[in-house]
DODREN-143328 format. One line per 4 residues: number of its first residue (from 0); for each residue x, y, z of C-alpha. Coordinates in steps of 0.001 Angstrom, whole numbers, plus 500000, padded with zeros to 6 digits. Layout:
<rs>
NUM) X:Y:Z | ...;
</rs>
This chain:
<rs>
0) 500000:500000:500000 | 501241:503479:499199 | 501415:505950:502061 | 500412:509274:500575;
4) 499461:511064:503792 | 502421:513453:503713 | 502728:513888:499948 | 501117:516234:497469;
8) 501227:516806:493711 | 503053:519629:492004 | 501148:522888:491529 | 501983:524522:488199;
12) 500945:528005:487071 | 500804:527972:483274 | 500012:530796:480877 | 500335:531632:477207;
16) 499525:529988:473902 | 498828:526252:473753 | 502404:525629:472577 | 503890:527725:475388;
20) 501716:526034:478012 | 502791:522669:476633 | 506432:523688:476780 | 505999:524717:480426;
24) 504458:521315:481199 | 507338:519563:479468 | 509941:521626:481294 | 508357:520718:484645;
28) 508770:517018:483877 | 512296:517502:482565 | 513267:519275:485794 | 512425:516178:487853;
32) 514579:513225:486715 | 512699:510739:488917 | 509333:511672:487384 | 510800:511649:483867;
36) 512198:508163:484505 | 508831:506981:485811 | 507070:508428:482749 | 509456:506649:480364;
40) 509177:503392:482296 | 505370:503398:482040 | 505539:503964:478292 | 508031:501106:477874;
44) 506045:498671:480006 | 502778:499430:478261 | 504278:499327:474771 | 505392:495791:475572;
48) 501881:494902:476758 | 500303:496396:473647 | 502701:494513:471348 | 501585:491266:472995;
52) 497944:492186:472267 | 498411:493472:468714 | 496665:490508:467064 | 493511:491318:469050;
56) 493277:494942:467925 | 491196:496122:464983 | 494112:498087:463564 | 497866:498072:464234;
60) 498989:500392:467056 | 501039:502586:464701 | 498022:503106:462439 | 495876:503941:465459;
64) 498464:506476:466647 | 498554:508183:463260 | 494754:508434:463107 | 494650:509665:466716;
68) 496942:512611:465882 | 495079:513311:462632 | 491760:513631:464484 | 493298:515891:467119;
72) 494782:518128:464422 | 491385:518411:462726 | 489093:518841:465748 | 491368:520362:468396;
76) 494503:521858:466821 | 495421:523544:470114 | 495851:520078:471629 | 498448:519196:468988;
80) 500163:522541:469553 | 500326:521712:473248 | 501744:518259:472468 | 504476:519841:470343;
84) 505273:522199:473203 | 505451:519303:475664 | 507816:517463:473337 | 510066:520511:473066;
88) 510031:521311:476771 | 510611:517760:477976 | 513053:516682:475280 | 510794:513710:474565;
92) 510150:512639:470999 | 506650:513572:469795 | 505882:509952:468915 | 506874:508867:472408;
96) 504318:511249:473888 | 501652:509903:471524 | 502498:506391:472745 | 501715:507484:476296;
100) 498380:509028:475282 | 497082:506048:473284 | 497800:503420:475947 | 494261:503463:477438;
104) 492248:503176:474197 | 494537:500463:472800 | 494212:498371:475949 | 490462:498997:475932;
108) 490315:497723:472366 | 491928:494474:473437 | 489550:494167:476383 | 486528:494614:474123;
112) 487877:492056:471647 | 488398:489485:474389 | 485055:490157:476066 | 483152:489816:472798;
116) 484937:486534:472133 | 483902:485274:475564 | 487480:485178:476888 | 489000:486625:480046;
120) 490330:490175:479841 | 492817:489709:482670 | 495854:489580:480401 | 495288:493188:479395;
124) 496262:494238:482912 | 499078:493274:485225 | 496596:491744:487673 | 492979:490620:487552;
128) 491932:492926:490378 | 492424:495905:488073 | 489075:494942:486587 | 487261:495496:489828;
132) 487227:499239:490482 | 486993:502581:488742 | 486418:506312:489150 | 483328:507617:490940;
136) 481979:511155:490514 | 478994:513190:491573 | 477657:516731:491348 | 475372:517899:494120;
140) 473679:521065:495339 | 474462:521552:499029 | 472670:523843:501463 | 475821:525140:503106;
144) 478426:525150:500323 | 476493:525634:497094 | 477032:523394:494055 | 479908:520933:494299;
148) 481528:518519:491870 | 483618:515717:493395 | 485538:512765:492031 | 487622:509859:493284;
152) 490241:509090:490655 | 490915:505352:490531 | 493782:504590:488188 | 496989:502688:487683;
156) 499070:503094:490825 | 502056:503972:488629 | 500364:507283:487744 | 500020:508498:491324;
160) 503287:510421:491451 | 502668:511840:487971 | 499601:513757:489122 | 499737:517519:488845;
164) 497448:520453:489651 | 497519:523179:487012 | 496281:526765:487139 | 496039:527709:483493;
168) 495668:531117:481856 | 495370:530481:478104 | 495892:533319:475663 | 492351:532702:474429;
172) 489474:531481:476557 | 488673:531169:480249 | 491204:530606:483016 | 490855:527211:484680;
176) 492125:524935:487402 | 492709:521253:486628 | 493823:517995:488183 | 495741:516156:485502;
180) 498796:514027:484743 | 502248:515361:483898 | 502690:515906:480154 | 499084:515224:479153;
184) 497990:517991:476734 | 494662:518778:478328 | 492655:517863:481401 | 493263:514265:482416;
188) 490816:513930:485304 | 488827:517038:486295 | 488792:520817:486309 | 486871:524067:486835;
192) 487010:527383:485014 | 486635:531004:486106 | 482934:531011:485168 | 482270:528212:487653;
196) 481856:525373:485162 | 483366:522137:486497 | 483903:518856:484657 | 485235:515385:485450;
200) 485421:512118:483555 | 484794:508452:484287 | 485900:505582:482075 | 483422:503216:480394;
204) 484438:500197:478351 | 482290:500352:475208 | 481857:499077:471677 | 480777:502515:470417;
208) 484181:504003:469598 | 485704:505729:466608 | 487828:508633:465322 | 486845:511414:467711;
212) 488389:513482:470490 | 489584:511775:473676 | 488174:512982:476989 | 491309:514917:477975;
216) 490953:517106:474873 | 487176:517506:475244 | 487555:518687:478830 | 490199:521263:477958;
220) 488047:522617:475131 | 485048:522800:477490 | 486916:524644:480241 | 488461:527160:477858;
224) 485334:527771:475807 | 482151:527094:477792 | 480512:529067:480611 | 477678:526734:481643;
228) 476738:523080:481647 | 474260:523869:478866 | 477062:525342:476740 | 479192:522242:477328;
232) 476369:519881:476383 | 475851:521801:473127 | 479579:521600:472362 | 479582:517850:473013;
236) 476548:517317:470775 | 478420:518938:467884 | 481879:517399:468423 | 482966:513849:467515;
240) 484109:511870:470547 | 486415:508878:470709 | 483983:507259:473172 | 484933:505109:476152;
244) 483547:507321:478886 | 481289:509814:480605 | 481739:513500:481386 | 479961:514928:484432;
248) 479294:518671:484470 | 478260:521213:487112 | 478002:524989:486881 | 477641:528022:489113;
252) 473860:528088:488669 | 473548:524556:490015 | 472781:522964:486654 | 474162:519414:486369;
256) 474578:517020:483447 | 476240:513740:482507 | 477269:513159:478900 | 477511:509472:478001;
260) 479896:509484:475071 | 480159:507135:472143 | 481412:507788:468635 | 478125:506984:466885;
264) 475787:507776:469757 | 475609:510079:472765 | 473118:510563:475567 | 472693:513373:478060;
268) 471212:513223:481547 | 470429:516400:483492 | 469543:517228:487097 | 469316:520169:489492;
272) 469902:518419:492826 | 472310:515508:492349 | 473760:513527:489466 | 476361:510752:489452;
276) 478677:508873:487117 | 480707:505695:487515 | 481906:503181:484902 | 478852:502216:482890;
280) 476212:503890:480746 | 472818:504489:482380 | 470718:505769:479482 | 468720:503280:477381;
284) 470355:504691:474243 | 473923:503969:475353 | 473574:501044:477763 | 473709:498363:475006;
288) 477248:499460:474033 | 478598:498991:477577 | 480997:496035:477531 | 480758:493822:480568;
292) 484428:492918:480640 | 483965:491104:483957 | 480187:490563:484139 | 480167:488584:487376;
296) 481764:491337:489416 | 482836:494532:487640 | 479367:495301:486348 | 477962:494859:489840;
300) 480659:497095:491297 | 480095:500060:488997 | 476314:499791:489374 | 476482:499477:493161;
304) 478796:502505:493430 | 476472:504492:491171 | 473427:503568:493242 | 475213:504461:496484;
308) 476042:507918:495106 | 472461:508483:493964 | 471020:507267:497280 | 473294:509670:499152;
312) 471024:512466:497956 | 468395:511222:500412 | 470396:512381:503453 | 467974:514011:505865;
316) 470123:517122:506333 | 471390:517274:502780 | 475010:517070:501670 | 477846:519384:502661;
320) 481435:519535:501447 | 482473:517634:504574 | 479874:514877:504145 | 480964:514384:500521;
324) 484600:514063:501572 | 483639:511480:504204 | 481667:509504:501635 | 484554:509505:499147;
328) 486856:508202:501905 | 484506:505353:502804 | 485548:501698:502737 | 482028:500549:503448;
332) 480685:498317:500690 | 480511:499469:497950 | 483810:501139:498808 | 484589:504371:496990;
336) 488121:504545:498449 | 490267:501751:497048 | 493810:500828:498113 | 496172:499284:495594;
340) 499033:496943:496336 | 502037:495715:494386 | 499880:492883:493058 | 496929:495118:492252;
344) 497797:498199:490173 | 494476:499989:490593 | 494329:502531:493393 | 492422:505666:494379;
348) 495290:507952:493441 | 493510:511191:494287 | 490232:512781:495326 | 489000:516159:494047;
352) 486236:518347:495456 | 485405:521557:493595 | 483603:524248:495611 | 482135:526015:492616;
356) 480800:529030:494526 | 484287:529697:495923 | 486148:528743:492713 | 488341:526496:494863;
360) 489595:522911:494852 | 490111:520681:497890 | 492412:517868:496803 | 493632:514745:498577;
364) 496691:513027:497126 | 496298:509250:497232 | 493389:507497:498957 | 491058:510119:500457;
368) 490969:508312:503805 | 494575:509440:504352 | 496034:512840:505134 | 494622:516334:504836;
372) 493208:518005:501763 | 495210:520779:500148 | 493181:523781:499032 | 493884:525589:495778;
376) 492024:528703:494642 | 491549:529584:490996;
</rs>
């Protein structure tokens, strides 16, 4: 188990064009040899895994990488500019950075292929238990603290030390605060902009995928260009998405939405009091494309976590920021706080709570049951 109680992620203040912001991100990684080594090691380990799965993918990894960059250049050119800046600032080859970014969709493709063939998906991960957990997020209107968006980020334990909090002032668009991963050209978990629009993602394994924008690019575009949840929903309706996930949205007026994203189809749920997202699609339109990669357990886990989040809205006194933090730190079944081990790479690597009214983030590094939250104002 990792002890994160006394640790915290880097806080980077970034400003300028997309290329300049990318260069600043790259320079931050380059300045920390241990993090740079960890970044390179993850790429190498996962490239080896992907090579072993190549026969199960619909297209060769190199072809997928080329199409991935082509779509980004067409639909979000600022993302490619940021990638070029990261490459320059870090000294990392551009193609090496692309390899890091395409790891999740390539491994998802192998999981879908195996699941549809009725075979175990365990070989796609370093341990079977990685199938059993995932991110949990909710947006809720509280009596004492106004609208809040919160997320537990469950991910590969290797990414924990690569987490970073960024305060970003782009040359065009709104300022925003984001929890992300070093050298990802966008928002790789959650964020909130100066207008009080907050967004977070949750992964969903799905058959409805294609040449669209990944979630990290969609979230950056939303934070820079949208003022309300309604604006973000309209943007998502008009923009092709890669698929493989949900985006949960909350704004300063207390309007909430979840976008269930596929390439061919999308569905949007809205609410004014509470809305939640875990690792499956809820809407009738999207639910058939959800791939039950571990139907005897994983499906039950994501559904039980989702139901627990929704039921939490029935608290007699209503939610507060403190009650949400306690819930995210809970180990009570279905546990939202998950502890990885050397044998199990999945881990709650961080917990974010956005106080939208205050334009502030309370962030816990590692499992939220440990340590104190750090507070960062936009």
